C-alpha positions as a LaTeX table, in Angstrom:
\begin{tabular}{lrrr}
\hline
Residue & $x$ (\AA) & $y$ (\AA) & $z$ (\AA) \\
\hline
Met1 & 113.32 & 143.56 & 117.54 \\
Thr2 & 115.62 & 144.96 & 114.87 \\
Ala3 & 118.10 & 142.18 & 114.18 \\
Gln4 & 121.21 & 143.14 & 112.25 \\
Lys5 & 123.18 & 139.94 & 112.71 \\
Val6 & 121.82 & 136.43 & 113.21 \\
Leu7 & 123.51 & 133.12 & 113.99 \\
Val8 & 121.67 & 129.95 & 112.89 \\
Val9 & 122.88 & 126.81 & 114.66 \\
Gly10 & 122.02 & 123.73 & 112.61 \\
Gly11 & 121.98 & 123.23 & 108.86 \\
Gly12 & 119.08 & 120.85 & 108.29 \\
Ile13 & 115.78 & 121.73 & 106.65 \\
Ser14 & 114.88 & 124.24 & 109.40 \\
Gly15 & 118.23 & 126.03 & 109.40 \\
Ile16 & 118.34 & 126.22 & 105.61 \\
Ser17 & 114.78 & 127.57 & 105.42 \\
Ile18 & 115.65 & 130.28 & 107.93 \\
Ala19 & 118.86 & 131.16 & 106.08 \\
His20 & 116.94 & 131.76 & 102.85 \\
Gln21 & 114.45 & 133.97 & 104.68 \\
Leu22 & 117.27 & 135.98 & 106.27 \\
Glu23 & 118.92 & 136.42 & 102.89 \\
Lys24 & 115.63 & 137.60 & 101.39 \\
Arg25 & 115.32 & 140.22 & 104.13 \\
Gly26 & 118.88 & 141.46 & 103.68 \\
Val27 & 119.97 & 140.48 & 107.19 \\
Asp28 & 123.57 & 139.62 & 108.03 \\
Tyr29 & 123.67 & 135.94 & 109.03 \\
Val30 & 125.78 & 132.81 & 109.26 \\
Val31 & 124.77 & 129.13 & 109.48 \\
Met32 & 126.85 & 126.88 & 111.71 \\
Asp33 & 126.61 & 123.13 & 111.20 \\
Asp34 & 128.84 & 120.22 & 112.19 \\
Asp35 & 127.66 & 117.94 & 109.34 \\
Leu36 & 126.40 & 115.28 & 111.76 \\
Asn37 & 122.74 & 115.58 & 110.81 \\
His38 & 121.00 & 112.20 & 110.61 \\
Cys39 & 117.53 & 113.39 & 109.72 \\
Ser40 & 117.26 & 115.94 & 106.91 \\
Lys41 & 119.85 & 114.17 & 104.76 \\
Val42 & 118.28 & 110.72 & 104.88 \\
Ala43 & 114.64 & 111.84 & 104.88 \\
Val44 & 112.60 & 110.72 & 101.89 \\
Gly45 & 111.44 & 114.32 & 101.54 \\
Met46 & 107.87 & 113.54 & 100.50 \\
Val47 & 105.46 & 116.48 & 100.75 \\
Asn48 & 101.98 & 115.05 & 101.19 \\
Pro49 & 99.05 & 117.38 & 101.98 \\
Met50 & 96.94 & 114.46 & 103.24 \\
Ser51 & 96.79 & 112.55 & 106.49 \\
Phe52 & 95.61 & 109.15 & 105.34 \\
Arg53 & 94.76 & 107.78 & 108.76 \\
Arg54 & 91.49 & 109.74 & 108.87 \\
Thr55 & 91.44 & 111.05 & 105.29 \\
Leu56 & 92.02 & 114.63 & 106.40 \\
Leu57 & 94.24 & 117.43 & 105.20 \\
Thr58 & 97.41 & 117.46 & 107.21 \\
Trp59 & 97.76 & 120.30 & 109.70 \\
Arg60 & 98.10 & 123.69 & 107.93 \\
Ala61 & 98.40 & 122.04 & 104.51 \\
Gln62 & 96.35 & 124.77 & 102.86 \\
Val63 & 98.83 & 127.51 & 103.76 \\
Cys64 & 102.04 & 125.48 & 103.76 \\
Phe65 & 101.82 & 123.41 & 100.56 \\
Ser66 & 102.01 & 126.10 & 97.88 \\
Glu67 & 104.46 & 128.16 & 99.91 \\
Ala68 & 106.77 & 125.17 & 100.28 \\
Leu69 & 106.66 & 124.40 & 96.55 \\
Thr70 & 107.49 & 128.01 & 95.71 \\
Phe71 & 110.32 & 127.99 & 98.26 \\
Tyr72 & 111.97 & 124.91 & 96.75 \\
Arg73 & 111.63 & 126.18 & 93.19 \\
Glu74 & 113.30 & 129.43 & 94.20 \\
Ala75 & 116.06 & 127.54 & 96.04 \\
Glu76 & 116.65 & 125.42 & 92.92 \\
Asn77 & 117.03 & 128.55 & 90.80 \\
Lys78 & 119.35 & 130.26 & 93.26 \\
Ser79 & 121.60 & 127.22 & 93.66 \\
Lys80 & 121.35 & 126.09 & 90.02 \\
Ser81 & 120.37 & 122.59 & 91.11 \\
Ser82 & 117.46 & 120.19 & 90.76 \\
Phe83 & 115.91 & 118.41 & 93.72 \\
Cys84 & 112.16 & 119.20 & 93.69 \\
His85 & 109.96 & 116.70 & 91.82 \\
Gln86 & 106.19 & 116.95 & 91.51 \\
His87 & 104.36 & 113.62 & 91.63 \\
Thr88 & 101.06 & 111.93 & 92.31 \\
Ile89 & 100.37 & 110.33 & 95.70 \\
Arg90 & 98.23 & 107.21 & 95.40 \\
Arg91 & 96.39 & 105.86 & 98.43 \\
Ile92 & 95.22 & 102.23 & 98.24 \\
Phe93 & 91.95 & 101.93 & 100.14 \\
Ser94 & 91.88 & 99.22 & 102.78 \\
Thr95 & 88.09 & 99.19 & 103.25 \\
Gln96 & 84.94 & 100.26 & 101.44 \\
Glu97 & 84.34 & 102.81 & 104.21 \\
Glu98 & 87.69 & 104.40 & 103.44 \\
Lys99 & 86.80 & 104.65 & 99.77 \\
Asn100 & 83.42 & 106.17 & 100.60 \\
Leu101 & 85.07 & 108.79 & 102.81 \\
Trp102 & 87.53 & 109.67 & 100.05 \\
Glu103 & 84.64 & 110.17 & 97.64 \\
Glu104 & 83.01 & 112.49 & 100.17 \\
Arg105 & 86.21 & 114.51 & 100.35 \\
Leu106 & 86.15 & 114.96 & 96.58 \\
Asp107 & 82.92 & 116.95 & 96.95 \\
Asn108 & 84.39 & 119.13 & 99.70 \\
Glu109 & 85.81 & 122.49 & 98.56 \\
Glu110 & 88.53 & 122.31 & 101.21 \\
Phe111 & 89.97 & 119.18 & 99.58 \\
Lys112 & 89.34 & 119.77 & 95.88 \\
Ser113 & 92.60 & 121.57 & 95.15 \\
Phe114 & 94.60 & 118.65 & 96.55 \\
Leu115 & 92.75 & 115.60 & 95.15 \\
Trp116 & 92.45 & 114.22 & 91.63 \\
Pro117 & 89.03 & 112.98 & 90.44 \\
Leu118 & 88.65 & 109.20 & 90.53 \\
Thr119 & 89.19 & 107.31 & 87.26 \\
Val120 & 88.60 & 103.77 & 86.04 \\
Glu121 & 92.33 & 103.07 & 86.43 \\
Asp122 & 92.14 & 103.90 & 90.14 \\
Asn123 & 90.12 & 100.71 & 90.62 \\
Asp124 & 93.08 & 98.56 & 89.54 \\
Tyr125 & 94.71 & 98.84 & 92.96 \\
Gly126 & 93.65 & 96.51 & 95.78 \\
Ala127 & 90.20 & 95.17 & 96.54 \\
Phe128 & 88.64 & 98.59 & 97.05 \\
Gly129 & 90.54 & 100.74 & 94.57 \\
Ser130 & 92.62 & 103.82 & 95.22 \\
Gly131 & 92.57 & 107.61 & 95.23 \\
Arg132 & 95.17 & 110.16 & 94.15 \\
Ala133 & 96.42 & 113.35 & 95.76 \\
Lys134 & 98.78 & 116.03 & 94.47 \\
Gly135 & 102.23 & 116.19 & 95.98 \\
Phe136 & 105.94 & 116.57 & 95.42 \\
Trp137 & 109.13 & 115.18 & 96.87 \\
Ile138 & 112.53 & 116.60 & 97.66 \\
Asp139 & 115.71 & 114.68 & 96.96 \\
Ala140 & 116.96 & 115.31 & 100.48 \\
Gln141 & 120.63 & 114.53 & 99.90 \\
Gln142 & 120.75 & 116.74 & 96.81 \\
Phe143 & 118.85 & 119.48 & 98.60 \\
Ile144 & 121.16 & 119.59 & 101.64 \\
Asn145 & 124.33 & 119.37 & 99.56 \\
Ser146 & 123.29 & 122.02 & 97.04 \\
Gln147 & 122.11 & 124.47 & 99.68 \\
Arg148 & 125.22 & 124.01 & 101.75 \\
Ala149 & 127.35 & 124.71 & 98.66 \\
Tyr150 & 125.22 & 127.77 & 97.88 \\
Phe151 & 125.70 & 129.30 & 101.33 \\
Glu152 & 129.37 & 128.30 & 101.49 \\
Asn153 & 130.00 & 130.17 & 98.24 \\
Lys154 & 128.45 & 133.24 & 99.83 \\
Gly155 & 130.59 & 132.88 & 102.95 \\
Arg156 & 127.49 & 132.20 & 105.04 \\
Trp157 & 128.08 & 128.57 & 106.07 \\
Val158 & 130.61 & 127.41 & 108.66 \\
Gln159 & 131.24 & 123.72 & 109.28 \\
Glu160 & 132.07 & 123.43 & 112.96 \\
Ser161 & 130.50 & 122.42 & 116.23 \\
Phe162 & 128.85 & 125.01 & 118.45 \\
Leu163 & 130.89 & 125.29 & 121.63 \\
Gln164 & 128.75 & 125.93 & 124.69 \\
Glu165 & 131.61 & 127.44 & 126.68 \\
Lys166 & 132.21 & 130.09 & 124.00 \\
Phe167 & 128.68 & 131.45 & 124.18 \\
Asp168 & 127.09 & 134.07 & 126.43 \\
Pro169 & 123.31 & 133.66 & 126.05 \\
Leu170 & 122.54 & 136.97 & 127.76 \\
Ser171 & 124.52 & 139.17 & 125.36 \\
Gly172 & 124.31 & 136.83 & 122.35 \\
Thr173 & 128.10 & 136.79 & 122.10 \\
Tyr174 & 129.77 & 133.79 & 120.49 \\
Gln175 & 133.55 & 133.66 & 120.11 \\
Gly176 & 133.76 & 137.43 & 120.31 \\
Asn177 & 130.96 & 138.12 & 117.81 \\
Ile178 & 127.80 & 139.78 & 119.09 \\
Tyr179 & 124.55 & 138.53 & 117.52 \\
Asp180 & 121.14 & 140.13 & 117.76 \\
Ala181 & 119.53 & 136.70 & 117.57 \\
Val182 & 120.72 & 133.10 & 117.81 \\
Ile183 & 118.33 & 130.51 & 116.38 \\
Phe184 & 118.85 & 126.89 & 117.37 \\
Cys185 & 117.73 & 124.28 & 114.82 \\
Leu186 & 119.28 & 121.19 & 116.37 \\
Gly187 & 116.79 & 118.53 & 115.36 \\
Tyr188 & 116.86 & 115.38 & 117.45 \\
Arg189 & 120.10 & 116.60 & 119.07 \\
Asn190 & 118.20 & 119.35 & 120.86 \\
Asp191 & 119.26 & 118.10 & 124.29 \\
Glu192 & 122.98 & 118.41 & 123.52 \\
Leu193 & 122.92 & 122.12 & 124.36 \\
Pro194 & 121.30 & 123.43 & 127.56 \\
Trp195 & 119.15 & 126.40 & 126.52 \\
Phe196 & 116.14 & 124.58 & 125.06 \\
Lys197 & 116.82 & 121.24 & 126.71 \\
Asp198 & 113.54 & 121.40 & 128.64 \\
Val199 & 111.52 & 121.54 & 125.40 \\
Ala200 & 110.02 & 118.11 & 124.76 \\
Val201 & 111.64 & 117.25 & 121.41 \\
Gln202 & 111.26 & 113.51 & 120.99 \\
Lys203 & 113.55 & 111.19 & 119.05 \\
Thr204 & 111.78 & 108.92 & 116.58 \\
Lys205 & 113.93 & 106.63 & 114.50 \\
Gly206 & 112.91 & 105.88 & 110.94 \\
Gln207 & 114.35 & 103.33 & 108.52 \\
Val208 & 113.91 & 103.36 & 104.76 \\
Leu209 & 114.95 & 101.09 & 101.89 \\
Thr210 & 115.95 & 101.83 & 98.33 \\
Val211 & 114.79 & 98.93 & 96.19 \\
Lys212 & 114.80 & 97.83 & 92.57 \\
Trp213 & 111.24 & 96.95 & 91.54 \\
Asp214 & 110.25 & 95.79 & 88.06 \\
Asn215 & 107.42 & 98.28 & 87.80 \\
Ser216 & 106.59 & 100.93 & 85.22 \\
Val217 & 105.29 & 103.46 & 87.79 \\
Gln218 & 106.80 & 106.92 & 87.33 \\
Ala219 & 106.25 & 110.24 & 89.10 \\
Glu220 & 104.09 & 108.54 & 91.70 \\
Ser221 & 104.18 & 107.19 & 95.23 \\
Ile222 & 101.92 & 104.36 & 96.33 \\
His223 & 100.70 & 104.21 & 99.93 \\
Ser224 & 99.17 & 101.46 & 102.03 \\
Lys225 & 100.81 & 100.01 & 105.16 \\
Ala226 & 104.06 & 101.17 & 103.58 \\
Tyr227 & 104.86 & 103.66 & 100.84 \\
Ala228 & 106.82 & 103.18 & 97.64 \\
Leu229 & 108.13 & 106.36 & 96.02 \\
Ala230 & 109.35 & 106.11 & 92.42 \\
Ile231 & 112.69 & 107.92 & 92.08 \\
Gly232 & 113.58 & 106.79 & 88.53 \\
Asn233 & 115.15 & 103.81 & 86.74 \\
Gln234 & 112.71 & 101.41 & 88.45 \\
Glu235 & 114.16 & 102.41 & 91.82 \\
Phe236 & 111.87 & 103.18 & 94.76 \\
Lys237 & 112.19 & 104.51 & 98.27 \\
Val238 & 110.18 & 102.17 & 100.50 \\
Gly239 & 109.42 & 102.83 & 104.13 \\
Ser240 & 109.26 & 103.45 & 106.85 \\
Thr241 & 109.51 & 102.52 & 110.49 \\
Tyr242 & 108.56 & 104.56 & 113.56 \\
Glu243 & 110.76 & 103.69 & 116.51 \\
Trp244 & 110.17 & 106.01 & 119.44 \\
Asn245 & 112.93 & 107.06 & 121.84 \\
Asp246 & 115.60 & 105.29 & 119.82 \\
Ala247 & 118.51 & 107.60 & 119.00 \\
Thr248 & 120.64 & 105.01 & 117.21 \\
Thr249 & 121.34 & 105.80 & 113.57 \\
His250 & 122.21 & 102.34 & 112.31 \\
Pro251 & 119.69 & 100.31 & 110.24 \\
Thr252 & 118.56 & 96.96 & 111.58 \\
Glu253 & 117.54 & 93.67 & 110.03 \\
Glu254 & 114.31 & 93.81 & 112.00 \\
Gly255 & 113.50 & 97.20 & 110.46 \\
Lys256 & 114.25 & 95.92 & 106.99 \\
Glu257 & 111.99 & 92.89 & 107.39 \\
Arg258 & 109.18 & 95.04 & 108.79 \\
Ile259 & 109.30 & 97.37 & 105.79 \\
Leu260 & 109.36 & 94.50 & 103.30 \\
Lys261 & 106.42 & 92.85 & 105.06 \\
Asn262 & 104.40 & 96.08 & 104.92 \\
Phe263 & 105.34 & 96.51 & 101.26 \\
Gln264 & 103.29 & 93.39 & 100.56 \\
Ser265 & 100.18 & 95.50 & 101.12 \\
Ile266 & 101.22 & 97.39 & 97.95 \\
Ser267 & 102.52 & 94.51 & 95.83 \\
Lys268 & 103.42 & 90.85 & 96.14 \\
Asp269 & 106.29 & 91.38 & 93.70 \\
Ser270 & 109.83 & 90.57 & 94.71 \\
Val271 & 112.17 & 93.54 & 95.07 \\
Arg272 & 115.94 & 93.82 & 95.37 \\
Val273 & 117.19 & 95.89 & 98.28 \\
Met274 & 119.90 & 98.27 & 97.11 \\
Ala275 & 120.32 & 100.46 & 100.19 \\
His276 & 119.10 & 100.59 & 103.77 \\
Glu277 & 119.28 & 103.83 & 105.78 \\
Ala278 & 118.17 & 105.11 & 109.17 \\
Gly279 & 117.62 & 108.60 & 110.54 \\
Ile280 & 116.19 & 110.25 & 113.63 \\
Arg281 & 113.14 & 112.47 & 113.31 \\
Pro282 & 112.69 & 115.29 & 115.83 \\
Thr283 & 109.03 & 114.96 & 116.81 \\
Ser284 & 106.51 & 116.13 & 119.40 \\
Ile285 & 103.71 & 114.42 & 121.27 \\
Asn286 & 100.96 & 116.28 & 119.41 \\
Arg287 & 102.78 & 116.45 & 116.04 \\
Arg288 & 103.20 & 120.22 & 116.15 \\
Pro289 & 106.63 & 121.83 & 115.79 \\
Phe290 & 108.39 & 123.96 & 118.38 \\
Val291 & 108.93 & 127.51 & 117.13 \\
Gly292 & 109.60 & 130.52 & 119.30 \\
Lys293 & 111.62 & 132.43 & 121.82 \\
His294 & 113.46 & 131.38 & 124.95 \\
Arg295 & 111.49 & 132.25 & 128.07 \\
Lys296 & 114.52 & 133.80 & 129.79 \\
Phe297 & 117.09 & 134.87 & 127.19 \\
Glu298 & 115.78 & 137.55 & 124.82 \\
Lys299 & 118.18 & 136.76 & 121.98 \\
Leu300 & 117.61 & 132.99 & 121.83 \\
Phe301 & 115.09 & 131.30 & 119.54 \\
Met302 & 114.39 & 127.77 & 118.35 \\
Met303 & 112.76 & 125.93 & 115.45 \\
Asn304 & 112.48 & 122.19 & 115.83 \\
Gly305 & 110.17 & 119.17 & 116.05 \\
Met306 & 109.06 & 119.13 & 112.41 \\
Gly307 & 108.70 & 115.35 & 112.39 \\
Thr308 & 107.70 & 113.63 & 109.15 \\
Lys309 & 106.26 & 116.89 & 107.76 \\
Gly310 & 109.50 & 118.87 & 107.89 \\
Tyr311 & 109.77 & 119.52 & 104.17 \\
Leu312 & 106.18 & 120.77 & 104.15 \\
Leu313 & 106.25 & 122.91 & 107.31 \\
Ala314 & 109.76 & 124.36 & 107.52 \\
Pro315 & 109.56 & 127.02 & 104.77 \\
Arg316 & 106.35 & 128.50 & 106.22 \\
Phe317 & 107.46 & 128.46 & 109.84 \\
Ala318 & 110.86 & 129.92 & 109.02 \\
Arg319 & 109.00 & 132.91 & 107.60 \\
Glu320 & 106.61 & 133.09 & 110.55 \\
Leu321 & 109.48 & 132.92 & 113.04 \\
Leu322 & 111.25 & 135.82 & 111.34 \\
Asp323 & 108.00 & 137.78 & 111.12 \\
Phe324 & 107.84 & 137.33 & 114.89 \\
Leu325 & 111.48 & 138.31 & 115.34 \\
Phe326 & 111.49 & 141.36 & 113.06 \\
Cys327 & 107.88 & 142.54 & 113.04 \\
Asn328 & 106.56 & 141.26 & 116.37 \\
Glu329 & 103.91 & 139.24 & 114.54 \\
Pro330 & 102.52 & 136.64 & 116.99 \\
Leu331 & 103.28 & 132.97 & 116.50 \\
Pro332 & 100.49 & 130.37 & 116.86 \\
Glu333 & 100.18 & 129.15 & 120.43 \\
Glu334 & 100.16 & 125.62 & 118.98 \\
Val335 & 103.91 & 125.90 & 118.26 \\
Asn336 & 104.92 & 127.50 & 121.58 \\
Pro337 & 108.07 & 125.60 & 122.65 \\
Tyr338 & 106.89 & 125.58 & 126.27 \\
Arg339 & 103.29 & 124.54 & 125.67 \\
Asn340 & 103.77 & 121.08 & 127.18 \\
Leu341 & 105.51 & 122.46 & 130.25 \\
Asp342 & 102.92 & 125.18 & 130.76 \\
Ser343 & 99.98 & 122.79 & 130.44 \\
Ser344 & 101.47 & 120.42 & 133.03 \\
Asn345 & 101.74 & 123.14 & 135.68 \\
\hline
\end{tabular}
């Protein structure tokens, strides 16, 4: 497909990643967003190459991690802003077996580029010590605001709602403008428009606290049953909850108490809660995103379901989606939007 004009519907992490890729390729494009996103803005934005549950690299970390870091550095330079912060990710071991497995990973070439060697200081955390991984985090609010301003200044960002009745999916015509491709990046609001409504994007609520903690930790996040991410001035993002099939965006006292209880696995110190936020993650059953083409309408595409790994995965999959669109490069079957429907038939 030779796309000359593309409409991106949704201005969260997926839509912004696609917009930068379109700009890089010299394609005419516009991003449409109604500024009602309750995920990308309130996300903590931590990019962690590890899955601590089984001490494995997270899915596609080896190809996504460095590409994501490069993407954010380039976006900072283009928008003359600062939102990408490299830091160390510290995992407190809960058992001796977990520590032993981490030590095994240190001898594995696949893991070496992501893990720091153990030190004496690592033993100061918990009964079994801790291990450290390399990571970075994105100030999500600053990222969204700076990128929106960047594209607005270029005349590429429109703040308005997408009107279903103004769109012809067969011709790709919206309000009199003909597009060669329309890419929907609707996040947890995927079911508000009909074309990809049958794709199984789940809604997973997450709550996070900003706390004041008398702790000298800098440029580090500490992980156990909760995480505590140092963001400066002894302030930390602490989270989070996982509340499936809950599309409410208001924080709850129950969520706050759960987070503070889990924080005790990191420290018994008292903290002062300064802010309490909630967002909705677009997720999938098998934790793989949905990236691809509509099965009926040739001009319609989607990118969604990034879950907690959105800031890691989105830059890579934006590129892969456009490689598919422009160069007919195949997308991984793992991200086929209809994989769940096809497997159930």
